[in-house]
gemmi code that builds the backbone of each chain (N, CA, C; Angstrom):
import gemmi

chains = {
    "A": [
        ("MET", (95.208, 76.424, 97.502), (94.935, 77.622, 98.141), (96.368, 78.186, 98.639)),
        ("ASN", (97.458, 77.438, 98.455), (98.900, 77.964, 98.914), (99.192, 79.024, 97.956)),
        ("LEU", (98.675, 78.990, 96.805), (98.962, 79.944, 95.676), (98.925, 81.333, 96.257)),
        ("ARG", (97.771, 81.536, 96.793), (97.459, 82.983, 97.313), (98.635, 83.550, 98.200)),
        ("ARG", (98.897, 82.576, 99.245), (99.914, 82.897, 100.215), (101.249, 83.183, 99.551)),
        ("ASP", (101.551, 82.390, 98.559), (102.769, 82.546, 97.808), (102.900, 83.984, 97.217)),
        ("VAL", (101.645, 84.489, 96.769), (101.673, 85.726, 96.067), (102.122, 86.838, 97.085)),
        ("PHE", (101.724, 86.747, 98.232), (102.175, 87.739, 99.312), (103.597, 87.494, 99.636)),
        ("GLN", (104.061, 86.204, 99.591), (105.457, 86.123, 99.906), (106.348, 86.673, 98.725)),
        ("ALA", (105.780, 86.537, 97.601), (106.403, 86.988, 96.437), (106.622, 88.480, 96.546)),
        ("ILE", (105.480, 89.216, 96.788), (105.689, 90.621, 96.761), (106.346, 91.155, 98.068)),
        ("ALA", (106.554, 90.346, 99.063), (107.369, 90.828, 100.187), (108.692, 91.084, 99.978)),
        ("ASP", (109.344, 90.547, 98.854), (110.689, 90.641, 98.485), (111.035, 91.959, 97.825)),
        ("PRO", (111.966, 92.852, 98.275), (112.000, 94.138, 97.618), (112.603, 93.967, 96.126)),
        ("THR", (113.376, 93.096, 95.913), (113.969, 93.005, 94.505), (112.769, 92.500, 93.521)),
        ("ARG", (111.808, 91.544, 94.053), (110.694, 91.203, 93.287), (109.691, 92.296, 93.064)),
        ("ARG", (109.700, 93.190, 94.089), (108.709, 94.333, 93.844), (109.240, 95.263, 92.774)),
        ("ALA", (110.710, 95.474, 92.899), (111.387, 96.180, 91.979), (111.166, 95.771, 90.507)),
        ("ILE", (111.069, 94.404, 90.376), (111.097, 93.868, 89.040), (109.553, 94.024, 88.510)),
        ("LEU", (108.636, 93.905, 89.475), (107.260, 94.225, 88.955), (106.987, 95.681, 88.583)),
        ("ILE", (107.692, 96.639, 89.296), (107.522, 98.018, 88.908), (108.218, 98.290, 87.476)),
        ("LEU", (109.379, 97.644, 87.304), (110.109, 97.742, 86.179), (109.288, 97.173, 84.888)),
        ("VAL", (108.781, 96.021, 85.109), (108.033, 95.537, 83.893), (106.545, 96.001, 83.767)),
        ("ALA", (106.122, 96.743, 84.715), (104.827, 97.361, 84.534), (104.752, 98.267, 83.414)),
        ("SER", (105.825, 99.036, 83.292), (105.877, 100.017, 82.149), (105.897, 99.357, 80.711)),
        ("GLN", (106.692, 98.327, 80.640), (106.844, 97.674, 79.248), (107.258, 96.179, 79.459)),
        ("SER", (106.912, 95.355, 78.648), (107.360, 94.011, 78.616), (108.934, 93.844, 78.302)),
        ("MET", (109.519, 93.032, 79.022), (110.963, 93.081, 78.828), (111.573, 91.503, 78.787)),
        ("THR", (112.714, 91.294, 78.278), (113.380, 90.000, 78.252), (114.124, 89.938, 79.656)),
        ("ALA", (114.314, 88.729, 80.052), (115.121, 88.520, 81.294), (116.400, 89.183, 81.249)),
        ("GLY", (117.173, 89.209, 80.115), (118.336, 89.998, 80.225), (118.243, 91.475, 80.445)),
        ("ALA", (117.225, 92.084, 79.822), (117.043, 93.475, 79.969), (116.715, 93.709, 81.503)),
        ("ILE", (115.961, 92.874, 82.139), (115.405, 93.125, 83.477), (116.727, 93.072, 84.293)),
        ("ALA", (117.461, 91.914, 84.049), (118.685, 91.740, 84.822), (119.747, 92.927, 84.737)),
        ("SER", (119.793, 93.570, 83.715), (120.702, 94.658, 83.513), (120.375, 95.769, 84.442)),
        ("ASN", (119.172, 95.814, 84.944), (118.737, 96.855, 85.817), (119.197, 96.727, 87.313)),
        ("PHE", (119.787, 95.349, 87.653), (120.065, 95.106, 88.849), (121.584, 94.778, 88.999)),
        ("ASP", (122.136, 94.917, 90.193), (123.566, 94.465, 90.411), (123.578, 93.007, 90.821)),
        ("THR", (122.456, 92.428, 91.232), (122.325, 91.055, 91.501), (122.865, 90.251, 90.586)),
        ("ALA", (123.315, 89.118, 90.771), (123.802, 88.000, 89.665), (122.664, 87.553, 88.897)),
        ("ARG", (122.819, 87.321, 87.685), (121.879, 86.982, 86.723), (120.998, 85.643, 87.119)),
        ("PRO", (121.646, 84.521, 87.652), (120.768, 83.504, 88.092), (119.797, 83.896, 89.193)),
        ("THR", (120.226, 84.811, 90.035), (119.288, 85.195, 91.147), (118.141, 86.040, 90.583)),
        ("VAL", (118.343, 86.840, 89.578), (117.189, 87.483, 88.968), (116.310, 86.407, 88.230)),
        ("SER", (116.877, 85.413, 87.628), (116.111, 84.385, 86.917), (115.316, 83.697, 88.100)),
        ("LYS", (115.858, 83.442, 89.128), (115.081, 82.767, 90.205), (113.805, 83.610, 90.619)),
        ("HIS", (114.091, 85.035, 90.824), (113.025, 85.855, 91.163), (111.839, 85.924, 89.955)),
        ("LEU", (112.283, 85.753, 88.744), (111.391, 85.821, 87.639), (110.636, 84.539, 87.591)),
        ("GLN", (111.157, 83.455, 88.011), (110.614, 82.237, 88.087), (109.425, 82.182, 89.034)),
        ("ILE", (109.791, 82.783, 90.228), (108.772, 82.889, 91.327), (107.569, 83.637, 91.059)),
        ("LEU", (107.897, 84.852, 90.371), (106.762, 85.733, 90.037), (105.987, 85.170, 88.896)),
        ("THR", (106.582, 84.258, 87.954), (105.854, 83.585, 87.024), (104.988, 82.583, 87.575)),
        ("GLU", (105.572, 81.715, 88.538), (104.811, 80.723, 89.156), (103.529, 81.106, 89.859)),
        ("CYS", (103.653, 82.325, 90.577), (102.469, 82.707, 91.228), (101.618, 83.687, 90.341)),
        ("GLU", (101.986, 83.671, 89.146), (101.130, 84.329, 88.024), (101.054, 85.788, 88.033)),
        ("LEU", (102.132, 86.453, 88.916), (102.083, 87.858, 88.811), (102.712, 88.327, 87.383)),
        ("LEU", (103.735, 87.426, 86.782), (104.275, 87.731, 85.527), (103.724, 86.711, 84.546)),
        ("GLN", (103.671, 87.081, 83.277), (103.423, 86.298, 82.162), (104.598, 86.204, 81.201)),
        ("GLN", (104.959, 85.052, 80.795), (105.802, 84.987, 79.588), (105.169, 85.026, 78.180)),
        ("GLN", (105.874, 85.692, 77.338), (105.341, 85.761, 76.028), (106.430, 85.562, 74.903)),
        ("GLN", (106.349, 84.609, 74.163), (107.335, 84.267, 73.193), (107.336, 85.219, 72.066)),
        ("ASN", (108.464, 85.776, 71.646), (108.431, 86.734, 70.473), (109.666, 86.393, 69.747)),
        ("GLY", (109.512, 85.460, 68.662), (110.604, 85.175, 68.030), (111.424, 84.158, 68.819)),
        ("ARG", (112.875, 84.452, 68.953), (113.627, 83.542, 69.863), (113.670, 84.060, 71.273)),
        ("GLU", (113.085, 85.316, 71.435), (113.178, 85.995, 72.811), (111.873, 85.710, 73.558)),
        ("VAL", (112.114, 85.528, 74.862), (110.945, 85.449, 75.815), (110.856, 86.769, 76.588)),
        ("TYR", (109.732, 87.318, 76.483), (109.415, 88.697, 77.033), (108.466, 88.364, 78.341)),
        ("TYR", (108.716, 89.086, 79.471), (108.024, 89.053, 80.686), (107.085, 90.351, 80.726)),
        ("GLN", (105.801, 89.938, 81.075), (104.819, 91.110, 81.229), (104.037, 90.964, 82.472)),
        ("ILE", (103.482, 92.070, 82.914), (102.655, 92.010, 84.132), (101.384, 91.245, 83.840)),
        ("ASN", (100.881, 90.443, 84.811), (99.661, 89.987, 84.697), (98.585, 90.886, 85.540)),
        ("ALA", (97.925, 91.731, 84.857), (97.162, 92.872, 85.461), (96.045, 92.294, 86.358)),
        ("LYS", (95.517, 91.125, 85.935), (94.297, 90.681, 86.676), (94.775, 90.059, 88.008)),
        ("LYS", (95.984, 89.388, 87.981), (96.423, 88.953, 89.320), (96.977, 90.085, 90.146)),
        ("MET", (97.614, 90.963, 89.627), (98.009, 92.323, 90.360), (96.964, 92.880, 91.155)),
        ("LYS", (95.728, 92.934, 90.403), (94.635, 93.519, 90.934), (93.979, 92.741, 92.265)),
        ("GLU", (93.996, 91.484, 91.988), (93.643, 90.673, 93.053), (94.337, 90.896, 94.391)),
        ("VAL", (95.770, 91.087, 94.240), (96.572, 91.241, 95.299), (96.421, 92.596, 95.890)),
        ("ALA", (96.194, 93.572, 95.003), (95.886, 94.898, 95.571), (94.506, 94.952, 96.327)),
        ("ASP", (93.682, 94.108, 95.963), (92.394, 94.057, 96.583), (92.307, 93.277, 97.818)),
        ("PHE", (93.224, 92.845, 98.413), (93.244, 92.148, 99.640), (92.544, 92.800, 100.783)),
        ("ILE", (92.650, 94.079, 100.782), (91.970, 94.890, 101.863), (90.381, 94.936, 101.668)),
        ("GLU", (90.019, 94.546, 100.537), (88.573, 94.581, 100.113), (87.596, 93.836, 101.109)),
        ("PRO", (88.031, 92.655, 101.349), (87.298, 91.818, 102.345), (87.009, 92.496, 103.781)),
        ("PHE", (88.115, 93.161, 104.146), (88.177, 93.750, 105.462), (87.206, 94.975, 105.393)),
        ("ARG", (87.275, 95.767, 104.305), (86.512, 96.877, 104.001), (84.881, 96.503, 103.928)),
        ("ASN", (84.722, 95.340, 103.256), (83.352, 94.833, 103.171), (82.706, 94.503, 104.491)),
        ("MET", (83.579, 93.876, 105.382), (83.132, 93.431, 106.626), (82.562, 94.698, 107.448)),
        ("TRP", (83.316, 95.848, 107.395), (82.856, 97.050, 108.087), (81.729, 97.676, 107.359)),
        ("ASP", (81.790, 97.606, 106.009), (80.652, 98.266, 105.176), (79.286, 97.471, 105.530)),
        ("ASP", (79.321, 96.262, 105.696), (78.213, 95.491, 105.904), (77.609, 95.788, 107.375)),
        ("ARG", (78.557, 95.963, 108.365), (78.075, 96.230, 109.650), (77.537, 97.722, 109.708)),
        ("PHE", (78.141, 98.668, 109.135), (77.723, 100.048, 109.097), (76.359, 100.133, 108.262)),
        ("ASN", (76.172, 99.349, 107.207), (74.877, 99.457, 106.459), (73.771, 98.952, 107.415)),
        ("LYS", (74.193, 97.868, 108.250), (73.148, 97.402, 109.011), (72.713, 98.398, 110.179)),
        ("LEU", (73.790, 99.041, 110.675), (73.772, 99.958, 111.714), (72.704, 101.150, 111.211)),
        ("GLU", (72.998, 101.693, 109.998), (72.277, 102.703, 109.404), (70.884, 102.340, 109.326)),
        ("ALA", (70.515, 101.073, 108.814), (69.226, 100.574, 108.655), (68.367, 100.475, 109.849)),
        ("ILE", (69.074, 100.090, 110.972), (68.589, 99.829, 112.136), (68.157, 101.299, 112.851)),
        ("MET", (69.062, 102.156, 112.752), (68.822, 103.328, 113.400), (67.852, 104.305, 112.693)),
        ("LYS", (67.800, 104.038, 111.287), (66.784, 104.795, 110.554), (65.354, 104.489, 110.972)),
        ("ASN", (65.124, 103.286, 111.474), (63.871, 102.881, 111.933), (63.707, 102.897, 113.496)),
        ("TYR", (64.825, 103.490, 114.223), (64.713, 103.619, 115.554), (63.773, 104.584, 116.079)),
        ("LYS", (62.914, 104.040, 116.974), (61.849, 104.872, 117.713), (62.242, 104.847, 119.119)),
        ("PRO", (62.455, 106.110, 119.714), (62.836, 106.315, 121.177), (61.628, 105.662, 121.950)),
        ("GLU", (61.892, 104.983, 123.028), (60.813, 104.370, 123.756), (59.809, 105.301, 124.451)),
        ("LYS", (60.469, 106.471, 124.842), (59.559, 107.476, 125.415), (59.596, 108.737, 124.786)),
    ],
    "B": [
        ("MET", (75.049, 98.268, 95.835), (75.271, 99.037, 97.077), (76.423, 100.127, 96.836)),
        ("GLU", (76.124, 101.423, 97.203), (77.145, 102.254, 97.133), (78.314, 102.026, 98.165)),
        ("ARG", (79.468, 102.230, 97.751), (80.619, 102.065, 98.649), (80.871, 103.293, 99.400)),
        ("LYS", (80.410, 103.164, 100.710), (80.406, 104.196, 101.552), (81.605, 104.274, 102.530)),
        ("THR", (82.041, 103.050, 102.852), (82.973, 102.862, 103.833), (84.389, 102.871, 103.307)),
        ("LYS", (85.239, 103.564, 103.894), (86.564, 103.758, 103.259), (87.506, 103.326, 104.423)),
        ("VAL", (88.553, 102.465, 103.935), (89.599, 101.989, 104.693), (90.921, 102.507, 104.331)),
        ("ASP", (91.682, 103.087, 105.051), (93.038, 103.563, 104.703), (94.031, 102.724, 105.610)),
        ("ALA", (94.928, 102.050, 105.079), (96.173, 101.325, 105.767), (97.341, 101.609, 105.004)),
        ("GLU", (98.117, 102.719, 105.360), (99.209, 103.071, 104.741), (100.262, 102.097, 104.960)),
        ("ASN", (101.119, 101.838, 103.982), (102.074, 100.881, 103.994), (103.083, 101.113, 105.229)),
        ("GLY", (103.375, 100.174, 106.021), (104.513, 100.402, 106.944), (103.985, 101.001, 108.256)),
        ("LYS", (102.685, 101.415, 108.410), (102.270, 102.108, 109.592), (101.446, 101.070, 110.414)),
        ("GLN", (101.411, 101.210, 111.650), (100.744, 100.200, 112.544), (99.295, 100.587, 112.894)),
        ("GLU", (98.761, 101.292, 112.002), (97.285, 101.623, 112.160), (96.378, 101.668, 110.954)),
        ("ILE", (94.961, 101.603, 111.284), (94.116, 101.531, 110.214), (93.060, 102.689, 110.436)),
        ("LEU", (92.593, 103.349, 109.300), (91.647, 104.309, 109.446), (90.444, 103.902, 108.784)),
        ("ILE", (89.380, 103.771, 109.492), (87.908, 103.451, 108.793), (87.073, 104.656, 108.929)),
        ("THR", (86.662, 105.165, 107.706), (85.826, 106.377, 107.705), (84.508, 106.046, 107.008)),
        ("ARG", (83.389, 106.676, 107.556), (82.143, 106.351, 107.078), (81.228, 107.465, 107.258)),
        ("GLU", (80.422, 107.931, 106.294), (79.289, 108.992, 106.580), (78.000, 108.187, 106.613)),
        ("PHE", (77.093, 108.680, 107.368), (75.816, 108.165, 107.721), (74.660, 109.024, 107.406)),
        ("ASP", (73.598, 108.585, 106.951), (72.383, 109.365, 106.860), (71.711, 109.323, 108.178)),
        ("LEU", (72.326, 109.684, 109.230), (71.817, 109.712, 110.504), (72.112, 110.849, 111.340)),
        ("PRO", (71.415, 111.450, 112.165), (71.995, 112.485, 113.254), (72.958, 111.839, 113.952)),
        ("VAL", (73.912, 112.772, 114.382), (75.052, 112.144, 115.155), (74.584, 111.461, 116.377)),
        ("GLU", (73.533, 111.937, 117.052), (72.995, 111.350, 118.360), (72.607, 109.885, 118.069)),
        ("LEU", (71.970, 109.632, 116.953), (71.470, 108.375, 116.627), (72.674, 107.442, 116.377)),
        ("LEU", (73.564, 107.976, 115.603), (74.904, 107.138, 115.316), (75.625, 106.837, 116.597)),
        ("PHE", (75.657, 107.760, 117.519), (76.300, 107.462, 118.828), (75.637, 106.482, 119.594)),
        ("LYS", (74.292, 106.590, 119.514), (73.476, 105.707, 120.412), (73.739, 104.101, 119.854)),
        ("ALA", (73.983, 103.986, 118.632), (74.145, 102.640, 118.014), (75.440, 101.922, 118.591)),
        ("PHE", (76.357, 102.787, 119.247), (77.597, 102.311, 119.797), (77.408, 102.090, 121.317)),
        ("VAL", (76.254, 102.635, 121.957), (76.202, 102.747, 123.356), (75.037, 101.736, 123.872)),
        ("GLU", (74.084, 101.509, 123.197), (72.952, 100.616, 123.734), (73.299, 99.131, 123.333)),
        ("PRO", (73.389, 98.490, 124.380), (73.851, 96.903, 124.104), (72.866, 96.176, 123.026)),
        ("GLU", (71.647, 96.433, 123.174), (70.637, 95.762, 122.292), (70.858, 96.158, 120.832)),
        ("ILE", (71.207, 97.387, 120.494), (71.543, 97.779, 119.142), (72.922, 97.465, 118.685)),
        ("VAL", (73.902, 97.299, 119.676), (75.180, 96.934, 119.203), (75.030, 95.482, 118.782)),
        ("GLU", (74.272, 94.595, 119.522), (74.126, 93.224, 119.165), (73.600, 93.090, 117.744)),
        ("GLN", (72.689, 93.885, 117.467), (72.041, 93.663, 116.053), (73.020, 93.998, 114.934)),
        ("TRP", (73.755, 95.066, 114.991), (74.553, 95.454, 113.875), (75.973, 94.693, 113.888)),
        ("MET", (76.417, 94.335, 115.052), (77.755, 93.796, 115.087), (77.578, 92.255, 114.993)),
        ("GLY", (76.330, 91.724, 115.127), (76.159, 90.372, 115.079), (76.758, 89.479, 116.091)),
        ("THR", (76.918, 90.129, 117.353), (77.513, 89.442, 118.536), (76.695, 89.652, 119.655)),
        ("LYS", (76.980, 88.655, 120.732), (76.220, 88.893, 121.920), (76.869, 89.965, 122.910)),
        ("VAL", (76.208, 90.893, 123.519), (76.911, 91.749, 124.332), (76.735, 91.290, 125.796)),
        ("LEU", (77.722, 90.754, 126.443), (77.687, 90.337, 127.806), (77.639, 91.340, 128.737)),
        ("LYS", (78.370, 92.473, 128.437), (78.508, 93.699, 129.276), (78.970, 94.895, 128.428)),
        ("LEU", (78.376, 95.979, 128.591), (78.794, 97.315, 128.011), (78.455, 98.391, 128.906)),
        ("GLU", (79.438, 98.934, 129.488), (79.386, 100.031, 130.443), (79.771, 101.265, 129.596)),
        ("SER", (78.785, 102.008, 128.959), (79.148, 103.215, 128.180), (79.429, 104.345, 129.066)),
        ("LYS", (80.626, 104.373, 129.590), (80.910, 105.663, 130.441), (82.440, 105.628, 130.483)),
        ("LYS", (83.063, 106.732, 131.028), (84.603, 106.853, 131.241), (84.832, 105.792, 132.338)),
        ("HIS", (85.969, 105.034, 131.884), (86.504, 104.021, 132.811), (85.569, 102.755, 132.865)),
        ("GLY", (84.606, 102.663, 131.958), (83.762, 101.506, 131.838), (84.439, 100.451, 131.172)),
        ("SER", (83.871, 99.328, 130.969), (84.474, 98.178, 130.254), (83.300, 97.363, 129.511)),
        ("TYR", (83.694, 96.496, 128.649), (82.693, 95.830, 127.877), (83.168, 94.330, 127.561)),
        ("GLN", (82.272, 93.433, 127.218), (82.657, 92.116, 126.882), (81.584, 91.658, 125.661)),
        ("PHE", (82.175, 91.221, 124.561), (81.384, 90.666, 123.508), (81.567, 89.153, 123.445)),
        ("GLU", (80.577, 88.371, 122.879), (80.691, 86.965, 122.636), (80.048, 86.585, 121.416)),
        ("THR", (80.679, 85.776, 120.427), (79.918, 85.520, 119.267), (80.084, 83.835, 119.229)),
        ("SER", (78.880, 83.352, 118.886), (78.678, 81.847, 118.875), (78.400, 81.406, 117.493)),
        ("ASP", (78.659, 80.263, 117.093), (78.311, 79.753, 115.791), (76.768, 79.226, 115.782)),
        ("PRO", (76.164, 78.944, 114.725), (74.868, 78.538, 114.745), (74.455, 77.312, 115.748)),
        ("LYS", (75.487, 76.532, 115.991), (75.199, 75.382, 116.990), (75.337, 75.875, 118.347)),
        ("GLY", (75.713, 77.120, 118.671), (75.801, 77.613, 120.024), (77.185, 77.521, 120.771)),
        ("ASN", (78.162, 77.069, 119.825), (79.446, 77.063, 120.401), (80.123, 78.420, 120.415)),
        ("VAL", (80.797, 78.897, 121.526), (81.349, 80.138, 121.425), (82.692, 80.116, 120.506)),
        ("VAL", (82.678, 80.889, 119.518), (83.651, 81.048, 118.714), (84.736, 82.121, 118.944)),
        ("PHE", (84.198, 82.953, 119.746), (84.955, 84.327, 119.695), (84.488, 85.142, 120.860)),
        ("ARG", (85.384, 85.568, 121.743), (85.073, 86.524, 122.919), (86.156, 87.649, 122.887)),
        ("ALA", (85.664, 88.876, 123.073), (86.452, 89.976, 123.168), (86.131, 90.927, 124.303)),
        ("ASN", (87.049, 91.712, 124.838), (86.715, 92.626, 125.746), (87.537, 93.802, 125.759)),
        ("GLY", (87.243, 94.843, 126.529), (88.058, 96.005, 126.462), (87.647, 96.999, 127.536)),
        ("THR", (88.265, 97.988, 127.691), (87.931, 99.088, 128.703), (87.801, 100.359, 127.939)),
        ("ILE", (87.202, 101.284, 128.511), (86.808, 102.738, 127.892), (87.504, 103.825, 128.625)),
        ("PRO", (88.755, 104.091, 128.191), (89.503, 105.254, 128.876), (88.738, 106.662, 128.584)),
        ("GLU", (88.052, 106.811, 127.579), (87.434, 108.097, 127.245), (86.066, 107.989, 126.670)),
        ("PHE", (85.119, 108.777, 127.271), (83.848, 108.656, 126.781), (83.139, 109.963, 126.717)),
        ("ILE", (83.015, 110.748, 125.479), (82.405, 111.984, 125.546), (81.054, 111.834, 124.651)),
        ("PRO", (79.896, 111.949, 125.158), (78.595, 111.609, 124.411), (78.536, 112.352, 123.016)),
        ("ASN", (78.161, 111.756, 122.071), (78.067, 112.289, 120.713), (79.362, 112.820, 120.039)),
        ("GLN", (80.428, 112.584, 120.696), (81.810, 113.143, 120.147), (82.826, 111.989, 120.000)),
        ("LYS", (83.089, 111.182, 121.138), (84.222, 110.479, 121.236), (84.159, 109.230, 122.052)),
        ("ILE", (84.661, 108.116, 121.586), (84.880, 106.971, 122.501), (86.182, 106.413, 122.323)),
        ("THR", (86.975, 106.316, 123.266), (88.253, 105.556, 123.073), (88.174, 104.281, 123.806)),
        ("ARG", (88.595, 103.187, 123.166), (88.508, 101.838, 123.823), (89.608, 101.059, 123.406)),
        ("THR", (89.892, 99.995, 124.416), (90.780, 99.030, 124.085), (90.030, 97.767, 123.504)),
        ("PHE", (90.706, 96.951, 122.668), (89.942, 95.693, 122.139), (90.981, 94.608, 122.267)),
        ("GLU", (90.387, 93.609, 122.913), (91.330, 92.360, 123.010), (90.643, 91.163, 122.696)),
        ("MET", (91.052, 90.241, 121.867), (90.526, 89.120, 121.737), (90.930, 87.963, 122.684)),
        ("GLU", (89.990, 87.376, 123.304), (90.420, 86.385, 124.418), (90.936, 85.085, 123.835)),
        ("ASN", (91.776, 84.575, 124.594), (92.466, 83.230, 124.171), (93.010, 83.199, 122.880)),
        ("THR", (93.587, 84.391, 122.408), (94.540, 84.415, 121.297), (95.759, 85.044, 121.603)),
        ("PRO", (96.763, 84.897, 120.705), (98.074, 85.459, 120.925), (98.076, 86.983, 120.576)),
        ("PHE", (96.984, 87.555, 120.002), (97.050, 88.895, 119.542), (97.048, 89.856, 120.603)),
        ("ALA", (97.946, 90.856, 120.437), (98.100, 91.889, 121.401), (96.905, 92.804, 121.331)),
        ("VAL", (96.460, 93.523, 122.583), (95.510, 94.272, 122.649), (95.612, 95.622, 121.689)),
        ("GLN", (94.491, 96.045, 121.142), (94.619, 97.010, 120.072), (93.829, 98.330, 120.763)),
        ("LEU", (94.184, 99.487, 120.218), (93.449, 100.737, 120.812), (92.662, 101.280, 119.696)),
        ("GLU", (91.366, 101.637, 120.154), (90.495, 102.227, 119.034), (89.946, 103.653, 119.488)),
        ("PHE", (90.148, 104.599, 118.600), (89.787, 105.894, 118.778), (88.550, 106.041, 117.793)),
        ("LEU", (87.418, 106.352, 118.330), (86.118, 106.599, 117.503), (85.752, 107.969, 117.660)),
        ("GLU", (85.642, 108.704, 116.531), (85.348, 110.048, 116.635), (84.112, 110.296, 115.790)),
        ("PHE", (83.046, 110.904, 116.470), (81.688, 111.042, 115.868), (81.586, 112.646, 115.525)),
        ("GLU", (81.218, 112.921, 114.362), (81.110, 114.266, 113.878), (79.761, 114.546, 113.298)),
        ("LYS", (79.165, 115.650, 113.668), (77.791, 116.134, 113.053), (78.212, 116.840, 111.666)),
        ("LEU", (77.554, 116.282, 110.583), (77.807, 117.083, 109.386), (76.594, 117.955, 109.071)),
        ("SER", (75.435, 117.432, 109.224), (74.190, 118.363, 109.163), (73.192, 117.813, 110.272)),
        ("GLU", (71.922, 118.343, 110.270), (71.056, 117.869, 111.106), (70.805, 116.375, 110.960)),
        ("ASP", (70.893, 115.916, 109.736), (70.427, 114.444, 109.493), (71.742, 113.513, 109.122)),
        ("THR", (72.835, 114.064, 108.882), (74.007, 113.337, 108.528), (75.146, 113.482, 109.427)),
        ("SER", (76.017, 112.446, 109.507), (77.000, 112.455, 110.546), (78.175, 111.541, 109.945)),
        ("LYS", (79.282, 111.675, 110.455), (80.498, 110.952, 110.108), (81.279, 110.329, 111.302)),
        ("LEU", (81.755, 109.129, 111.097), (82.521, 108.291, 112.077), (83.945, 108.017, 111.536)),
        ("VAL", (84.994, 108.377, 112.240), (86.244, 108.049, 112.050), (86.637, 107.176, 113.141)),
        ("MET", (87.076, 105.897, 112.524), (87.712, 104.975, 113.644), (89.125, 104.638, 113.326)),
        ("GLN", (89.985, 105.016, 114.145), (91.374, 104.893, 114.143), (91.725, 103.636, 115.084)),
        ("ILE", (92.332, 102.645, 114.307), (92.806, 101.447, 115.209), (94.280, 101.332, 115.124)),
        ("VAL", (94.641, 101.208, 116.359), (96.297, 101.207, 116.573), (96.581, 99.781, 117.024)),
        ("TYR", (97.610, 99.293, 116.334), (98.145, 97.957, 116.726), (99.374, 97.964, 117.329)),
        ("LYS", (99.918, 96.879, 118.047), (101.212, 96.939, 118.653), (102.292, 96.957, 117.603)),
        ("SER", (102.128, 96.315, 116.409), (103.227, 96.320, 115.427), (102.663, 96.368, 114.022)),
        ("VAL", (103.521, 96.716, 113.111), (102.990, 96.652, 111.693), (102.523, 95.325, 111.124)),
        ("GLU", (103.377, 94.367, 111.760), (103.077, 92.874, 111.418), (101.632, 92.523, 111.804)),
        ("LEU", (101.346, 92.889, 112.941), (100.040, 92.603, 113.705), (98.943, 93.298, 112.835)),
        ("ARG", (99.122, 94.405, 112.422), (98.097, 95.252, 111.713), (97.863, 94.521, 110.390)),
        ("ASP", (98.904, 94.158, 109.574), (98.801, 93.471, 108.429), (98.053, 92.184, 108.543)),
        ("GLN", (98.374, 91.439, 109.605), (97.739, 90.143, 109.838), (96.242, 90.337, 110.051)),
        ("MET", (95.840, 91.346, 110.941), (94.389, 91.653, 111.273), (93.657, 92.038, 109.798)),
        ("LEU", (94.416, 92.791, 109.115), (93.808, 93.242, 107.846), (93.480, 92.034, 106.861)),
        ("LYS", (94.274, 91.068, 106.982), (94.224, 89.961, 106.022), (93.299, 88.908, 106.490)),
        ("MET", (92.707, 89.060, 107.817), (91.993, 87.940, 108.407), (90.703, 87.761, 107.619)),
        ("PRO", (89.899, 88.758, 107.391), (88.737, 88.452, 106.535), (88.943, 87.954, 105.107)),
        ("PHE", (90.158, 88.378, 104.660), (90.572, 87.714, 103.363), (90.842, 86.303, 103.532)),
        ("ALA", (91.642, 85.960, 104.571), (91.997, 84.544, 104.668), (90.589, 83.741, 105.003)),
        ("HIS", (89.740, 84.421, 105.758), (88.492, 83.733, 106.114), (87.719, 83.454, 104.818)),
        ("GLY", (87.588, 84.517, 103.925), (86.991, 84.379, 102.717), (87.549, 83.282, 101.825)),
        ("LEU", (88.828, 83.096, 101.851), (89.602, 81.950, 101.276), (89.165, 80.503, 101.850)),
        ("ASN", (89.083, 80.560, 102.959), (88.670, 79.337, 103.762), (87.243, 78.938, 103.400)),
        ("MET", (86.393, 79.995, 103.359), (84.945, 79.723, 103.068), (84.902, 79.209, 101.678)),
        ("ALA", (85.627, 79.879, 100.640), (85.679, 79.322, 99.302), (86.099, 77.934, 99.197)),
        ("HIS", (87.145, 77.587, 100.073), (87.701, 76.247, 100.132), (86.799, 75.234, 100.555)),
        ("ASN", (85.980, 75.746, 101.735), (85.105, 74.778, 102.342), (83.937, 74.432, 101.287)),
        ("ARG", (83.562, 75.520, 100.601), (82.417, 75.361, 99.654), (82.845, 74.356, 98.594)),
        ("LEU", (84.108, 74.572, 98.079), (84.652, 73.757, 97.177), (84.724, 72.192, 97.661)),
        ("GLN", (85.143, 72.104, 98.885), (85.049, 70.724, 99.574), (83.771, 70.123, 99.611)),
        ("GLU", (82.649, 70.898, 99.770), (81.283, 70.497, 99.817), (80.903, 69.956, 98.513)),
        ("VAL", (81.168, 70.695, 97.435), (80.915, 70.415, 96.011), (81.587, 69.175, 95.692)),
        ("VAL", (82.952, 69.021, 96.071), (83.663, 67.769, 95.781), (82.969, 66.586, 96.399)),
        ("ASN", (82.640, 66.772, 97.788), (82.157, 65.693, 98.486), (80.855, 65.150, 97.819)),
        ("GLN", (79.997, 66.059, 97.282), (78.809, 65.626, 96.606), (79.036, 64.851, 95.321)),
        ("LEU", (80.165, 65.009, 94.724), (80.498, 64.254, 93.550), (80.840, 62.817, 93.850)),
        ("LYS", (81.265, 62.453, 94.977), (81.665, 61.209, 95.405), (80.575, 60.168, 95.308)),
    ],
}
model = gemmi.Model(1)
for chain_id, residues in chains.items():
    chain = gemmi.Chain(chain_id)
    for i, (resn, *xyz) in enumerate(residues, 1):
        res = gemmi.Residue()
        res.name, res.seqid = resn, gemmi.SeqId(i, " ")
        for name, pos in zip(("N", "CA", "C"), xyz):
            atom = gemmi.Atom()
            atom.name, atom.element = name, gemmi.Element(name[0])
            atom.pos, atom.b_iso = gemmi.Position(*pos), 0.0
            res.add_atom(atom)
        chain.add_residue(res)
    model.add_chain(chain)
structure = gemmi.Structure()
structure.add_model(model)
structure.setup_entities()
């Protein structure tokens, strides 16, 4: 269950968010990703490792090159974290509506 | 089930907007927030006190199926305009969470339909995000407990 929490920690970092936005448009090699940042190459590698470990990025072997691409399924899960909160209120309001539709004033 | 309830939580802001349209006249919608017996039914909580008036206050209490109190909340009502507006504070007792401010606005759309906009303002952006994630974390715990049950049965 720690995995989920790690996902939120992963996207809390501005560089890692920038990497996700960058890779969202096309799959890229580590070198191509790093060339977009002033940060040292090993630092970018560390970020890629964290993003891969929590499954926000996937690696794809293409010949001798390793390409990074967005894991759309995982990204959607993260985007949906508001959903349980919305569901909670939706359930309550559905109940409210059902109760009041049957409401008969006592007098 | 049609998705009627909308939640807006803009990044970096310390508020949440909950919007919902009801197939109910605004008077009935408002009543559901005012009558203790009705609040109990849809909120799934016990209403210890609910003074629906300006400068009134309220207290809710939720118990688990065994009767242990798991949650108690209270607040005051600085503003109360029938069929239009309720402004109230909300505070969870015995928790470190700061009190939040809730603006409830009721709007008549037609004779039989109405709209509720609930604006909840938190002390900080961090607290808002924490509160937003609570049902999410709860869902994870539930999933985890269910998993634990299944695993226990395997033994």
